[in-house]
C-alpha positions in Angstrom: 24.7 39.3 -21.7 27.7 39.6 -23.9 28.0 41.8 -27.0 27.3 38.8 -29.3 24.1 38.1 -27.4 22.8 41.6 -27.8 23.8 41.5 -31.5 21.9 38.3 -32.2 18.9 39.3 -30.0 18.6 42.6 -31.8 18.8 41.0 -35.2 16.3 38.4 -34.1 13.7 40.9 -33.0 14.2 43.3 -35.9 13.9 40.5 -38.5 10.8 39.2 -36.7 9.1 42.6 -36.7 10.1 43.1 -40.4 8.6 39.8 -41.3 5.3 40.7 -39.6 5.3 44.1 -41.3 5.6 42.3 -44.6 2.9 39.6 -43.9 0.2 41.9 -42.4 -0.1 44.4 -45.3 -0.4 41.4 -47.7 -3.2 40.0 -45.6 -4.9 43.4 -45.5 -4.6 43.9 -49.3 -6.1 40.4 -50.0 -8.9 41.0 -47.5 -9.8 44.5 -49.0 -9.9 43.1 -52.5 -12.3 40.3 -51.2 -14.6 42.6 -49.2 -14.6 45.9 -51.1 -18.0 45.2 -52.6 -19.5 44.5 -49.1 -18.2 47.9 -47.9 -19.5 49.8 -50.9 -23.0 48.3 -50.5 -23.5 50.1 -47.1 -23.7 53.8 -47.7 -23.9 54.4 -43.9 -20.6 52.7 -43.4 -17.8 55.3 -42.9 -14.0 54.8 -43.5 -13.3 55.4 -39.9 -15.7 52.7 -38.9 -14.2 50.2 -41.2 -10.7 51.0 -39.8 -11.6 51.2 -36.2 -14.1 48.4 -35.9 -12.8 46.0 -38.5 -9.2 46.4 -39.7 -7.8 47.4 -36.3 -9.1 44.1 -34.9 -8.2 42.3 -38.1 -4.5 43.4 -37.6 -4.6 42.2 -34.0 -6.0 38.8 -35.0 -3.6 38.2 -37.9 -0.6 39.5 -36.0 -1.2 36.9 -33.4 -1.9 34.2 -36.1 1.3 35.0 -38.0 3.6 35.1 -35.0 4.8 31.5 -35.2 5.3 31.8 -39.0 7.1 35.2 -38.6 9.3 33.8 -35.8 10.3 30.8 -37.9 11.0 32.8 -41.0 12.9 35.4 -39.1 15.2 32.9 -37.3 16.0 31.1 -40.6 16.6 34.3 -42.5 19.1 36.0 -40.2 20.7 32.7 -39.0 21.3 31.8 -42.6 22.8 35.2 -43.2 25.1 34.7 -40.2 26.2 31.4 -41.6 26.7 32.7 -45.2 28.8 35.6 -43.9 30.9 33.0 -42.0 30.0 34.8 -38.7 29.0 31.5 -37.2 32.4 30.0 -38.1 34.0 32.8 -36.1 31.7 32.1 -33.2 32.5 28.4 -33.3 36.3 29.2 -33.4 35.7 31.2 -30.2 34.7 27.9 -28.5 31.0 29.0 -28.2 28.9 25.8 -28.1 25.7 25.4 -29.9 23.8 25.4 -26.6 25.4 28.7 -25.6 24.7 30.0 -29.1 21.0 29.4 -28.5 20.9 31.6 -25.4 19.9 35.0 -27.1 17.5 33.1 -29.3 15.7 31.7 -26.3 15.5 35.2 -24.8 13.8 36.5 -27.9 11.5 33.5 -28.1 10.6 34.1 -24.4 9.6 37.7 -25.1 7.5 36.6 -28.1 5.9 33.8 -26.1 4.9 36.1 -23.3 3.4 38.6 -25.8 1.6 35.8 -27.5 0.2 34.4 -24.3 -1.2 37.7 -23.3 -2.7 38.3 -26.7 -4.2 34.7 -26.9 -5.8 34.7 -23.5 -7.1 38.3 -23.2 -6.5 40.7 -26.2 -7.5 38.6 -29.2 -10.9 37.3 -27.8 -12.1 40.8 -27.1 -10.9 42.0 -30.5 -12.5 39.0 -32.2 -15.8 39.8 -30.6 -15.8 43.3 -32.1 -14.6 42.1 -35.5 -17.2 39.3 -35.8 -19.9 41.7 -34.8 -18.9 44.0 -37.7 -18.7 41.0 -40.1 -22.2 39.9 -39.0 -23.6 43.3 -39.6 -21.9 44.4 -42.8 -20.2 41.5 -44.5 -21.9 38.1 -44.0 -25.4 39.5 -44.1 -28.4 37.5 -43.1 -26.6 34.2 -43.3 -24.5 34.7 -40.2 -26.9 37.2 -38.7 -29.5 34.5 -38.2 -27.0 31.6 -37.6 -27.9 31.2 -34.0 -31.5 32.6 -34.2 -33.5 29.4 -33.5 -32.7 26.9 -30.7 -34.8 23.8 -30.8 -35.4 21.0 -28.2 -32.8 22.3 -25.7 -32.3 20.9 -22.2 -30.0 22.2 -19.6 -29.0 21.2 -16.0 -28.8 24.4 -14.0 -27.8 22.8 -10.6 -27.5 19.2 -9.3 -31.2 19.1 -8.8 -32.7 21.6 -11.4 -33.3 20.9 -15.1 -35.0 23.0 -17.8 -36.3 22.2 -21.2 -37.3 24.5 -24.1 -39.0 23.3 -27.2 -38.2 26.4 -29.3 -36.3 29.6 -28.5 -35.6 32.7 -30.7 -32.4 34.4 -29.7 -33.2 37.5 -31.8 -36.4 38.5 -29.8 -35.6 36.4 -26.7 -38.9 34.5 -26.8 -39.4 30.8 -26.3 -42.2 28.3 -26.4 -43.1 25.1 -24.4 -40.8 25.8 -21.4 -40.5 23.5 -18.3 -38.4 23.5 -15.2 -38.1 20.5 -12.9 -36.7 20.3 -9.4 -35.6 16.9 -8.0 -34.7 15.5 -4.6 -32.4 12.6 -5.6 -34.5 10.8 -8.2 -37.8 12.1 -6.9 -39.6 14.9 -8.7 -40.6 17.6 -6.2 -41.8 20.6 -8.4 -42.5 21.1 -12.0 -43.1 24.5 -13.6 -44.3 24.7 -17.2 -45.3 27.7 -19.4 -46.6 28.1 -22.9 -44.3 31.1 -23.5 -41.1 32.5 -22.0 -39.5 35.9 -22.6 -36.1 37.2 -21.3 -35.8 40.8 -20.1 -32.3 42.1 -20.5 -32.8 45.1 -18.3 -33.3 43.2 -15.0 -32.2 39.7 -16.2 -35.6 38.2 -15.4 -37.9 35.8 -17.4 -41.6 36.4 -17.9 -43.7 33.2 -18.1 -47.1 33.2 -19.7 -49.8 30.7 -19.1 -47.8 29.0 -16.4 -48.6 26.0 -14.2 -46.7 25.0 -11.1 -47.1 21.5 -9.6 -45.7 20.7 -6.2 -45.5 17.1 -5.3 -45.8 15.9 -1.6 -46.0 12.5 -0.1 -49.8 12.3 0.1 -51.0 14.9 -2.3 -50.0 17.4 -5.1 -50.7 21.1 -5.3 -51.2 22.9 -8.6 -51.0 26.7 -9.1 -52.0 28.5 -12.3 -51.5 32.0 -13.7 -51.4 34.2 -16.8 -48.1 36.0 -16.2 -45.3 35.8 -13.7 -41.8 37.3 -13.6 -39.1 35.0 -12.2 -35.3 34.5 -12.2 -33.4 31.4 -13.5 -29.7 30.7 -13.3 -29.1 31.0 -17.0 -29.2 33.5 -19.9 -30.1 33.1 -23.6 -26.4 33.0 -24.4 -26.1 29.8 -22.4 -28.5 28.1 -24.9 -26.0 28.6 -27.7 -23.2 26.0 -27.5 -21.2 26.8 -30.6 -17.4 26.6 -30.7 -17.2 29.9 -32.6 -18.4 31.7 -29.4 -15.4 30.4 -27.5 -13.1 32.5 -29.6 -14.8 35.7 -28.3 -14.4 34.9 -24.6 -11.3 35.9 -22.6 -9.7 32.8 -21.0 -11.0 33.6 -17.5 -14.6 33.9 -18.8 -14.1 30.8 -21.0 -12.9 28.7 -18.1 -15.9 29.7 -15.9 -18.2 29.0 -18.8 -16.7 25.5 -19.2 -17.0 24.7 -15.5 -20.6 26.0 -15.3 -21.5 24.0 -18.4 -20.0 20.8 -16.9 -22.1 21.2 -13.8 -25.2 21.7 -16.0 -24.6 18.4 -17.7 -23.6 19.7 -21.2 -22.2 16.5 -22.8 -19.5 17.6 -25.2 -17.4 20.7 -24.4 -14.3 19.5 -26.3 -14.6 22.3 -28.8 -14.4 24.9 -26.0 -11.6 22.9 -24.3 -9.6 22.8 -27.5 -9.8 26.6 -27.8 -8.8 27.0 -24.2 -5.8 24.7 -24.4 -4.7 26.0 -27.8 -4.2 29.5 -26.3 -1.2 28.1 -24.4 0.1 25.4 -26.7 0.6 27.8 -29.6 2.8 30.3 -27.8 4.9 27.6 -26.2 5.6 26.3 -29.7 7.8 29.4 -30.2 10.6 27.6 -28.4 10.3 24.4 -30.5 10.2 26.3 -33.8 13.2 28.4 -32.7 15.3 25.3 -32.0 14.3 23.8 -35.4 14.9 27.0 -37.3 18.4 27.6 -35.8 19.4 24.0 -36.3 18.4 24.1 -39.9 20.2 27.4 -40.7 23.2 26.9 -38.4 25.4 25.2 -40.9 26.2 26.7 -44.3 24.4 24.9 -47.1 24.9 24.7 -50.8 22.1 26.9 -52.2 22.2 29.3 -49.2 19.2 30.9 -47.6 16.8 29.7 -50.3 17.2 26.0 -49.4 16.8 26.8 -45.7 13.6 28.7 -46.4 12.2 26.0 -48.7 12.8 23.4 -45.9 11.4 25.8 -43.3 8.2 26.5 -45.3 7.7 22.8 -45.9 7.9 22.1 -42.1 5.6 25.1 -41.3 3.0 23.8 -43.7 3.2 20.4 -42.1 2.9 21.9 -38.6 -0.2 24.0 -39.6 -1.7 20.9 -41.2 -1.1 18.8 -38.1 -2.4 21.6 -35.9 -5.7 21.8 -37.8 -6.1 18.0 -37.8 -5.5 17.8 -34.1 -8.1 20.6 -33.4 -10.7 18.7 -35.4 -9.9 15.4 -33.7 -9.7 17.1 -30.3 -13.3 18.4 -30.7 -14.8 15.0 -31.1 -16.7 13.7 -28.1 -15.0 11.1 -25.9 -11.4 12.0 -26.6 -8.8 13.8 -24.5 -8.7 17.4 -26.1 -5.5 18.3 -24.1 -3.6 15.4 -25.7 -4.7 16.3 -29.2 -4.0 20.0 -28.8 -0.5 19.3 -27.7 0.1 16.6 -30.3 1.8 18.9 -32.8 4.1 20.3 -30.2 5.1 16.7 -29.0 5.8 15.6 -32.6 7.8 18.7 -33.5 9.4 18.7 -30.1 10.9 15.3 -31.0 12.2 16.8 -34.3 13.7 19.7 -32.4 15.5 17.4 -30.0 16.9 15.4 -32.9 18.1 18.5 -34.8 19.5 19.9 -31.6 21.6 16.8 -30.8 22.7 16.6 -34.5 23.7 20.3 -34.5 25.8 19.9 -31.3 28.1 17.4 -33.0 
């Protein structure tokens, strides 16, 4: 790398960090003003607990969320400053092409992309789990605390031949009612186990069935067994009964991928909300390259109005990008569509804009 590359890269990273350090305190201040009453309501809640369990993870989450915006603003800011100070004119006079000029920018974008990929796939999900647990306990109260309490009329395919059905299940005390498990050989029912009550024991991961009846079907006869109580094992846990997209945000990517594959085998019909979350963790960091090209191309040439005009255009494009991103997430979660295509749709659209601006800037 040449001196000019180190100069641009250093300015790139310093401005990026400065932008983040401006955005994060603003987000914290707004959040404190919004939740201060919730904190004061709980006398047992210490300042250390608020910082360690909530705001530490709040900073991790919003740092990752603001990365694309901070990157875009940072590139526009210091590239516009280079242009206004006629430094880019000197670089052009030195016969440095626009493509070569992008070299240090892409190094900086690569560093941020790698950091964002690691955070998206592993750090943020673990952090979100702790933050949401705190919110459930001290901020959202009973509304979110009991959000997933009752599961009604739930069926699940455990293996290619085993199915379960639960009429009602309480995830708070891990008790359910009207449970049945059916084992098939092809399309023929071989055994059916039913119980009036089912309770999950977290210590040894077993289920206790009460007032159970087991029917075994043979070619010429059936056998029926009865009992008051029996402890047994099934290939599922109470968490598998809760299919909510919010839970996907708390799973590291390896765990989320396994969850999706197991759920597909179990016959869960619509997993698009989980697939959207999984694909988004890669598509957002990759967008750093696209946003970098757009930002450099916008700020490369000196404009009448200076940095303010570039920032106005940049904010307008970022607003449209975020809007398109949210729309694609909602559409991608609909059953029957290709979630991968919808998640990457904003990148495809802005990628075309980046190519157009790049070709125009090269002239």
